[in-house]
C-alpha positions, 0 to 999 in steps of 0.5 A: 053413157056418153063416149069420152066423158066421165058419167058416174062415180062408183063405189062398193060397200061391205057391211058386217055385224061389226063394221062397214067398209067403203072402197075408194071411188072410181070414175066411170068413163066410156072410152071408144076403141082406138089406138094401135092393135097388135097381135103377139104369137106364143108357141106352147110345147108339151112335156116331150118338147113337141110343139102342141099349140100356138097362142095368138093375143090381140092387144087393144091399146084403148077401148072399154068394150071392144069387139074383136074379129080375127082374120086368117089369110084375109078371110074372116074366122067364123063368129061365135053364137054366144059372144059373152062366153069366156071360152068359145070353141071354133071347130076350124081354128081352135078356140077363142078365149077372153072374149075373143082377145085370144085365139088358141090354135090347138091343132097345128099343121100346114093348114094352119100356117098363114097370116093372122090379124085382128081388128076391133070396134066398139061392141055397142056400136055396130056401125062404128069404125074398125081398128086393124092390126098388122098381120103376123105369120104363123108357120107350122111344118112337120119338122117344126111341129115335132121339134123344139126351137134352138133357143128353147132346146138350149134352155131345156138342155141347160136346165136338165144339166143344172138339175142333174148337177143339183141331184149329184151335189145333193147325193154327195152332201147326204153321203158326207153327212151320213159318213160324218154321223157314223164317225161321230157315233163311232167316236162317242162309242169308243169314248164310252167304252174307254171310260168303262174300261178305266172304271173296270180296271180301277175296280179290279185294282181296289179288290187286289190290294193286300190287307195289313197283318194283325198284331200278334198279342201272344208275341207281346206277352212272350216278350214281357215274360222274357223281360221279367225273367231277366 
């Protein structure tokens, strides 16, 4: 591969019993390391809002296969034995990840406070030029280690208040829903009981009505006899 030139076109193929798929072509180009390097620091906190670790990321603007080296107060950090490992431990300054692009300071204290910077060169050229970043200050004290920064503390407080408000609103809504359900059940029960009462009254009245007296046949015969005698 020649740096700065397109050397090949790559594609991948997936074949099954019923079909065959091809990817879009990708041009392979070996880009030398160059441009700007930048170190970004991110502080990580535990669940109890205490500072737990610091994550330093080295951003390389250009380069296909960069090899990255770290410095702490102008002293090179020890290199790893297995450079191809994704996670490489360093007994003095935490761990390296993402092929040394990221340095995680799992132990924080005054000894870890200082200036950190990274530099990069082509991994395939040991005699190639280095590109260096600006140094960034990582300051850790006991007071900072045991507390959350004001912005994070304010965000945490607002989030806590918001969650408490949501919880209260949920309880109120569930109580209102339960009350409405109880009222609805009571209304249905009363309507059913009222209908049952009306049906009972109607049945009772129908049984209490007087029956018509039968016509006396003997009385009719007596009237006939009287009229005959006259």
